[in-house]
C-alpha positions in Angstrom: -13.2 -16.6 -4.2 -12.6 -14.1 -7.0 -13.0 -16.2 -10.1 -13.3 -14.9 -13.7 -14.4 -17.4 -16.3 -14.7 -16.9 -20.1 -15.9 -19.2 -22.9 -14.5 -18.0 -26.2 -14.3 -18.7 -29.9 -10.7 -19.9 -30.3 -9.2 -22.8 -32.2 -7.0 -23.6 -29.1 -8.7 -22.3 -25.9 -12.3 -23.4 -25.1 -12.4 -21.7 -21.7 -10.2 -19.8 -19.3 -10.8 -19.2 -15.6 -8.6 -17.0 -13.4 -8.5 -17.3 -9.6 -7.2 -14.0 -8.3 -6.7 -15.3 -4.7 -4.4 -18.1 -5.9 -3.0 -16.4 -9.0 -3.9 -19.5 -11.0 -5.1 -19.7 -14.6 -7.2 -22.8 -15.6 -7.2 -23.4 -19.4 -9.6 -25.8 -21.0 -8.3 -26.6 -24.5 -10.6 -27.3 -27.4 -9.2 -30.9 -27.2 -10.8 -31.3 -23.7 -7.5 -31.2 -21.9 -7.4 -29.0 -18.7 -4.3 -27.4 -17.2 -3.8 -25.0 -14.3 -1.0 -22.5 -14.7 0.3 -21.4 -11.3 1.6 -18.0 -10.3 0.2 -16.0 -13.2 0.0 -12.4 -12.2 -3.3 -10.5 -12.6 -1.7 -8.1 -15.1 -0.8 -11.1 -17.4 -4.3 -12.4 -17.2 -5.7 -8.9 -18.1 -3.4 -8.9 -21.1 -4.8 -12.3 -22.1 -8.3 -11.1 -21.8 -7.8 -8.5 -24.5 -5.4 -10.4 -26.7 -6.6 -10.9 -30.2 -5.5 -14.5 -30.2 -5.8 -16.4 -26.9 -3.8 -19.4 -28.3 -0.9 -17.2 -29.5 -0.8 -15.3 -26.2 -0.9 -18.6 -24.3 2.0 -20.0 -26.3 4.3 -17.0 -26.0 3.3 -15.5 -22.6 2.2 -18.4 -20.4 3.6 -21.8 -21.5 7.1 -22.3 -20.4 7.0 -19.3 -18.0 4.7 -20.6 -15.3 4.5 -23.9 -13.4 1.5 -26.0 -14.5 -0.5 -28.9 -13.3 -2.3 -31.2 -15.6 -5.9 -31.6 -14.4 -7.4 -33.7 -17.2 -5.7 -35.2 -20.2 -7.7 -36.4 -23.2 
């Protein structure tokens, strides 16, 4: 399984993991909530990797554009 995982200093995103085989992006929010975003292309994840603000990128480029599954709610 090709999985990339990043912990980061962000006020919104605590960790992000990308599964290339499934094109899924798992976001762990600083609140502790965990969501999987399904169908996220590798190019979009690569853009998120270099984005200055992960939270802003998430809000404008991921949320509302890809299906999601709530894994853990706080």
